[in-house]
C-alpha positions, 0 to 999 in steps of 0.5 A: 638355571638354578637347581631346585632338586636333584632328580637322580638317574633318568633316560632322555630320549629313550637311550642312555640314562643320565643324571637328572635334575629339576631347574628353575627357568630365571626369564619365565619361572617355569621348573624344567627337567634337565640333564643336570650338567646342562641346566647347570650351564643353561641360562635359560630353559628354552630358545623363546626364553632366550630370544625374550632376554637376549640384547637386541642387535640394531642396524648394520654399523655405520662406519667400517673398515675393509682392506684399509677403506673406509666404508659407510652404511648406505642402503639407498645408494645406486652404487653400493656394495657388498653381499646386501649392497649396504656400504659405499666407500667414503672416498668414493662419496667425497668425490661425488659430493665434490662433483655433484654426481654419482661416479660410474663404475669406470670412474677410479678415485686415486688416494694422491698420498696413498693413505687409504683412510685420508679421504680429504678432497685434497688428497682424492683424484678421479682417474679412469681405470686405465690412467690408475693402472698406468699410474701404478706401474710405474712404481713396479720394478722390472728385472733384467729380461724386463718383466715385473717383480712381483 
């Protein structure tokens, strides 16, 4: 905000005295008395003026990547995930389109080449959760006592 006049020392909220100034808001053009150091940092006089000028945020992002998986914004999908149920994993959508139906919770889409960002149908395989677990357990190594290494 633009400093119009240095008022000098003034007491705000009945307590300690601060150096005050008269400022002009660039949005509503009103004159406001503020603590000088706060007024020099401020870009507008109030939250109301801030709301008028701020950049409006649009809808959610259409595509995000979380934990090496691509998710698409689809709030109408019955199996959408997240705190607000807005996103669906892209590999599951590709498999659903290929099968012509929604996947159940017990079905897992496996990436054959293990590149989780490669969602081509040739790279995807539908498995049950137990099959998927069994598939990946072959790669885990056991120690000499027969326990899996972590």
